[in-house]
N, C-alpha and C positions, 0 to 999 in steps of 0.2 A: 504493500500500500504506500501511496505517496501523499504526504500531508503538506499543504501550503499554508504557512503562517503569514498571511497577507491580510491587511485590514481593508475592508470595503466601505468604510465610513466615508472615504473620499474616492470618487471614481476617477482616478488619474490613470496614466498609462500603465502603472504597476498593476492595478486591479484589472484593467482591461486585458492585458497580456496574460495575467494569471487565469482569468476566466477562460480565455481561448485555449490555453494549454491544458488546464484541468478538464475542460469539456472534451477535448480531443482524447486525452488519456482515458477518460471515462468511456467514450465511444469505442475505444480499442479494447475495452474489457478490464482495464486496470482499476483496482479499488483506489478511490481518491477521497480525501477529506480537505476541508478548508476551515481555518480557524474561525470560530463564530464571531461575528461583529455586526454592528448596525450596517445596513446597506444604504448608501447615499441616495438622496432623492434624484440626483442626476442619473445615477445608474438605473433606477427604476423607470426613468423616462425613456431610456435608449435600449435596454436589453429586452429580449423577447420574453413572452410569457413562459416559454419552455426553459429559457435560461434562468428565469426567476425561480421556477420550481427546482431546477437542478441546483442552484446556489443554496436554496433552503435545505435541500436534501444533503448536500455535501457538508454544510455547516453543522448538521446534526450527527455526522459520523464521528466516531471516536478517533482522535488523532493517532496516526501510525507512529510506532516507535522504531520503525525500520528506516524510512527515508523521509526527510523533511527539507522544505525549501523556503527561503525568504529572499527579500531583496536587500541589496546594499545601497545605502544612501546616507547623506549627511543629516537628514531629518532625524532627530533623536528618537521619535516614536518608531522609526523604522530601524535605525542603527542599533537600538537597545533590545530588539527582539532576540530572545535566546532560543536556539533550536536544541532538541533533546533526542534526536534520532540516532540510530546506529550509524547512518551515513547522512551527513548534512550538506546542503548545497546553498550557495548564495549567488543569486543572479546579479550581474554587474554590468552597468552601462555608464559611460562617461562621455561628455561632449567635447573634451579638450585633452591635450597631452601636456606633459611637463617638460620644460626646457632644461631643467637641472634636477639633480637628485642629491645635492650636497647638504641640504637642510632637512630638518625633521619634517615629516609629513604632517598635514592637518589632521584633526581628530578623526575625520571620516576615513581617510586613507590608512591612518594608524590602526583603526578598528578593523578595517578590511584585511590588512596585511597580517595582523597578529591573531585573528581568530582561527579556529581549526576547520572552518567550513571550506569545502571544495568550491572554487569559484567557477561560475558559469558566465563567462564573458559573452555578450550578445553579438560580438563581432571580433575579428582578428585585430582590428584597431584597438578595441577595449582590452583585449588580451595583452597587446604590446604595452599599453600603459601600465598594466599590472606588473609585467615582467621588468620594465624599466624602473619601477618603484621598488623592486626587490622581491617580488613574489616568486617562489620557485615554480618553474614551468610544470612540474608534476602536479601542482595544486591548482592548475587553471585549465579549463577546457572551453572550447567555443561552442555555443549553442545559438545559432542564428534563429531569428523569429520568423513568423509566417504572415502571408498576406491574407486579406479578407477572402474567405472561401467563395463568396458570391462571384468573384471575378473569374473563377474557374468553372462554374456550373450554372450560369444564369444568362445564357445567350438570348433567350426569348425576352427577358427584361431589358437587356442591353439593346436589342433591336427596337423595342418600343420607345426607349429613350432617344435613340438615334433618329427615329422618324419625326420627332418633335423639334429637332435642331434646325436652325436657319443657316443655310450655307453662306449667307451674306455677312454673318458676324463671326469673327474669330474670337473664341472664348478662352481666356487665360485664367487658370486657377492657382491661387496661392493659399496654402494652409499655414496658419500661424497661431500664436497664443499671445493675447494682449498683455499678459504678465511678463512676457519675454520677447518682445518684438525685435530686440537687438540680435539675439541669438538666431532667430529665424530669418534675419535680413530683410524684414519688412520695411525698415527705414531706408534701405538701399533700393528696393524694388519700386516703391511707389513713385519717387521722383524720376527714376530711370524710365519707367513705363510712360509717364507723362511726357517726358522729353522725346522719347523715341516715337510715340504715336500722337504727338500734338496735332490737333486738327483732323484726326482720323476717326470718323463716326462708325467705322466697321470693326472696331475691336471693343472688347469688354473684359475688364479685370474683376474677377470675383475673389474677394478676400474672405476666406472661411476662418473666423476667429473662434478658437477653442477655449478662450479664457473669458473671464468676467470683468476685466478691467477695460471695458469697451471704449471709454473716452479717449484712451491713448491712440487707437486707430483713427477714430473720428477726427481728432485734433490734427493729425498729419494730413488727412484728406481735405479738411477745411482750409488749412494753410496752402495746400497745393491749388485749391480752387481759387484762392485769392491771387496766386501767382500766374496761373495759366488761363483763368477766366473761362469764357465759353468754348474755347478751343481745347479744353482739357478732355482727354478721352474718358469714356464711361467707366466708372468704378462702382462696384456694389459690395457692401459689407454684409456678410451673412453671419448672424450671431446665434442662430437657432441650434439647439442640440439635435444631432442627427443620429439615428440608429444605423446599423451596418447596411441595411437596404438603401436608406436615403443617401448615405455616403457614397455607395456604389453608383447610384443614379447621378449624384453630383459630378463624380469623375467622368462618367460616360457622357454627360451633358457638356463637358469641357473638351477643348481641342489641344490644350497645352497646359502642363503644370510647371510653374516657376518656383524654384526652391533655392534662393541665393543665401543659404544658411551659413553661419560662421562655425557652428559646431553641432554634430549629431553623433550619437552613439550607435544608432542603427537606422532609425527613421522609417517606421512601418508606413507612414503616409506617403513616402516616396516609393517604397516597394509596391504599395497599392496602385500608384500611378503606372508603374511598370506592368503590373498584372492587368490593368485596364487597357494596356496597349497605347498609352499616351506618350508623346515626346516630353521629356523632362529636361529643363534647363537648370543646371546645378553645378557646384564645384565638385571635382573628384577628390574629396577629402573626407577623412573620418570614417565612421561606421558604414555609411552607404557604399563605400568602395567594396563592401562584401558582395555586392551584386551589380554595382554600376562600373562601367568602363567606357573608354572613348568610342566604342562601337554601338552602344545602346542608349546614349543620352547626348545632350548638347552641353559639353563642359564649359564652365566659366573659369577663366584664369583667376588665380588668387595669390596673395602673399601670406606667409605665416607671421602673425602678430600677437602681442600679449592679449590675453582675454580682457575685454572691456567691461563696461557697466551692465552686466546681465543679471538675471535672477539669482544665479549662484553667488556672485560677488556681493549682492545686496544682503544675503542671509548668512553667509559664512565667509571665511577668509582662506581661500585655497593657497597653499604654499608651493614652493619650488617653481615659481614663475610659469604658470600655465599659459599655453598659447593655442591658437586655433587659426582658422582661415579668415582672410579678409578679401571677399570677392571684389574683383576689379570692375568698376562701373562701366568702363568702355567695353570690356568683354561681355558683360551682361547685356548691354544694349546691342552689341553685335549679334548675340544669339537670339535676342528678341526679334531682331530684324530677319535673321536667317531662317528661323523656324516657320515664318509665314509662307514662303514659297520654296522650301528646300526640296530638291528632286529626290534626295536620299531619305526623306522622312518616313516613307513606308517601310524601308529596310530597317531604320532605327527603331521604329515602333514594334516591328516584328521581333527584332533581337531583344528588346526590352520585355516583351510578353513571354518569349521563350525562357529568358533568364528567370523571371518571376515564378515560373512553374517549378523551379527547383527549391522554392521557399514556401512550402505549405505548412500548416500546423501539424498535419500528420507526419511530415518528414521531421519536424522539430521534436514531436513527441517520441518518435521511434529512435531518434538520436539520443534523447535523454534516457530512454529505457536501455539502449545499448551501453551507455556510459555507466548506468547503475549496475548492470551486469558485470562490466569490466572492473569496477572499483569494489564490488562487494566481496 
């Protein structure tokens, strides 16, 4: 049996990923349990009735003393969780790397390096961060995550969405979080998009905000409206919580996904774009290089720079000079321009879709089970 010690009081990416993995293991016939907790209102709005019943069932099961899993994070409520299994695992994701290892690590990395749990890095990028920080390679394995299953088995729904699309409008999609716009590069994309498509009525940028600090996005757009006036291209901010079906429909309704992020540990939202067969404009940096390469996306050039004023630096003080990518504005604009009429786009879309098929939750679950057998 596998027990997940993960709190569902806040439906963040940790809870979402945990539910996907636990559900898949359960469907494979593996006994699973989840630590009982309050389920957030946001979760109840977006998960299916079947998933609600499954969560309720899994939270009522006795925790396994064989295999237990938690997340690694600097939040004390996550960091301080203690596992008590025969074999314990800690899922690890990080959005930046360290440019030096001469100083003592911050509390989060200290806790991660010095506990006895086997680390499950969600990408080789995250694994390399752990190794450079001093974690023995024998204590780290890579467990890549999975895409939304609907992209693999809902061709009829995809066809229905495509029939509603207007060929006269090119739709760009950017997924962000208003609590961390800097990390997702929203501050870079919005002005670059306005400059590149100034006066063009045939483009639309949809900003899907996954956070609740909505005023931050609105403020940027209002300031751009003052600067560009009536010639500003169309921008729509989508703040509604979406379930997996609605999210899939949003991707299919789009023509391009733009992700000029500064740091990502894996980025399921980008993998989902690949699975949807969409061209993605992105820097080839960090966790997404687990699946992204020059043949299946539109790369943005970048420089490595110190981590700036992001969510992490506001809430704790990372040590050892963390750095990440700084996408180049001119390169971003070039790819925005190129993707409109690129003759190779069909090839790139196909390569992206083929790549994403190697990253399903079933594959992830089976890799975890194989690792458990290996380490037991």
